[in-house]
Each structure stands twice: as C-alpha cells, then as structure tokens.
C-alpha positions as CSV (number, residue, x, y, z in Angstrom):
1,M,2.6,-9.9,17.6
2,S,5.9,-10.5,15.6
3,D,7.6,-13.6,14.9
4,Q,11.2,-12.7,15.4
5,H,13.1,-14.4,12.8
6,P,15.6,-13.5,10.2
7,V,14.9,-10.9,7.5
8,V,17.0,-10.0,4.7
9,T,16.4,-6.6,3.2
10,V,16.7,-6.4,-0.8
11,V,17.4,-2.6,-2.2
12,G,17.7,-1.8,-5.7
13,D,18.1,-4.2,-8.8
14,V,19.3,-8.0,-8.3
15,D,21.0,-9.1,-11.5
16,L,23.7,-11.1,-12.8
17,H,26.2,-8.8,-11.0
18,S,24.3,-8.5,-7.6
19,A,22.6,-11.7,-7.2
20,P,25.9,-13.5,-5.8
21,V,25.6,-10.9,-3.2
22,L,21.9,-11.9,-2.0
23,R,23.1,-15.7,-2.3
24,D,26.0,-14.9,0.1
25,T,23.8,-13.1,2.4
26,V,20.9,-15.3,2.6
27,T,23.4,-18.2,2.9
28,A,25.0,-16.3,5.8
29,V,21.6,-15.9,7.5
30,F,20.9,-19.7,7.5
31,G,23.6,-19.9,10.0
32,T,21.5,-18.2,12.5
33,T,18.4,-20.1,12.2
34,S,16.8,-23.3,10.4
35,E,13.4,-22.7,10.9
36,R,12.6,-19.4,8.8
37,V,13.9,-16.6,6.8
38,T,12.1,-13.8,5.2
39,V,13.5,-11.9,2.4
40,D,11.8,-8.6,1.9
41,L,11.7,-7.4,-1.6
42,T,9.7,-4.1,-0.9
43,E,12.9,-1.9,-2.1
44,A,13.9,-4.1,-5.0
45,T,13.4,-2.3,-8.1
46,F,14.4,-5.2,-10.6
47,L,14.8,-9.1,-10.5
48,D,16.1,-11.3,-13.0
49,S,16.6,-15.2,-13.6
50,M,19.8,-15.0,-11.5
51,A,17.7,-13.4,-8.5
52,L,15.1,-16.0,-9.0
53,G,17.7,-18.8,-9.1
54,V,18.9,-17.4,-5.9
55,L,15.6,-17.2,-4.1
56,L,14.8,-21.1,-5.3
57,G,17.9,-22.4,-4.1
58,A,17.7,-20.8,-0.7
59,K,14.4,-22.2,-0.6
60,K,15.3,-25.6,-1.4
61,R,18.3,-25.6,1.1
62,L,16.1,-24.3,3.9
63,A,13.1,-26.8,3.2
64,E,16.1,-29.7,3.4
65,G,16.5,-28.7,7.0
66,G,12.7,-28.4,7.6
67,G,12.7,-24.7,7.0
68,E,10.9,-22.1,5.3
69,L,11.4,-19.0,2.9
70,D,9.2,-16.3,3.0
71,L,8.9,-13.0,0.6
72,V,7.6,-10.0,0.9
73,V,6.5,-8.2,-2.3
74,S,4.7,-5.0,-2.3
75,T,5.4,-3.8,-5.8
76,P,3.1,-5.0,-8.5
77,E,6.0,-5.0,-11.1
78,I,8.2,-7.4,-9.0
79,R,5.2,-9.6,-8.1
80,R,4.3,-9.7,-11.7
81,V,7.6,-11.5,-12.1
82,F,6.5,-14.4,-9.9
83,E,3.3,-14.4,-11.6
84,I,4.5,-14.8,-15.0
85,T,7.2,-17.6,-14.0
86,M,4.2,-19.3,-11.9
87,L,6.6,-18.9,-8.9
88,D,3.9,-17.2,-7.1
89,R,2.8,-21.0,-6.5
90,V,6.0,-21.7,-4.9
91,F,6.8,-19.2,-2.4
92,E,4.7,-17.9,0.4
93,I,4.4,-14.4,-1.0
94,H,3.2,-11.5,1.6
95,P,2.2,-7.9,0.4
96,S,3.5,-6.2,3.3
97,R,6.1,-6.8,6.2
98,D,3.0,-6.4,8.5
99,A,1.2,-9.5,6.8
100,A,4.3,-11.4,7.2
101,G,4.2,-10.9,10.9
102,L,6.8,-8.6,11.2
103,D,7.5,-5.4,13.1
104,D,8.6,-2.3,10.6
105,R,12.1,-3.0,10.0
106,A,12.4,-5.0,12.9
107,G,15.2,-7.8,12.5
108,A,16.5,-6.6,9.3
109,A,19.6,-8.4,8.1
C-alpha cells in the first residue's frame, strides 16, 4: 500500500548552480502538504554542501509545521555523503522507493 504524498525526484548533479532549483521545487511542494514530503535521490549523481543545506532547510521548515522530510537514497556514493557528514542520523533515509512506501514513480513531482 502506497502512502500518497508529494515526491520530488532529483536527477543529475545538485550543486551551487542547481541547488536553488531544488530549494524552489521543494518549497513549492510545501504548499500542497504540511505532513510529509519525500525527496527521491535515486537518480542524483552528485550532491555538494549547497544541496545538503537545501535539504536541511527543507527538513527544518517542514518540522516547524509538524511535517516530515524523507529521502530515498539508493546509490552507495550518495549514501556515503550522508554518512560522512553524519546527516544519515538526521534524515529518515530509505534505500528504495518501495522501502519508503511509494509506488514506482507514483506521485512524482
């Protein structure tokens, strides 16, 4: 059974230049829910500190409204970024969309 809530799917590199796009997209999704948002990083190839800052900011804003931000991180390289920065202790990280309770590509934003 899938928990239908907004999902933001990230493709490619998220760095200094593209992090603002991620921030704007996630912020726009906040308007549709105050409960739960998932950011799917399955197709992400690189995250820098700007991307991590965007995700932390989004988590904080959602939490202030009683909501949650979950991540789907299926690649070891991206997972390692969260482990090195110890953000794997901050975020709820799922290894797949299925493990996050999402249908394959259902509700992608």
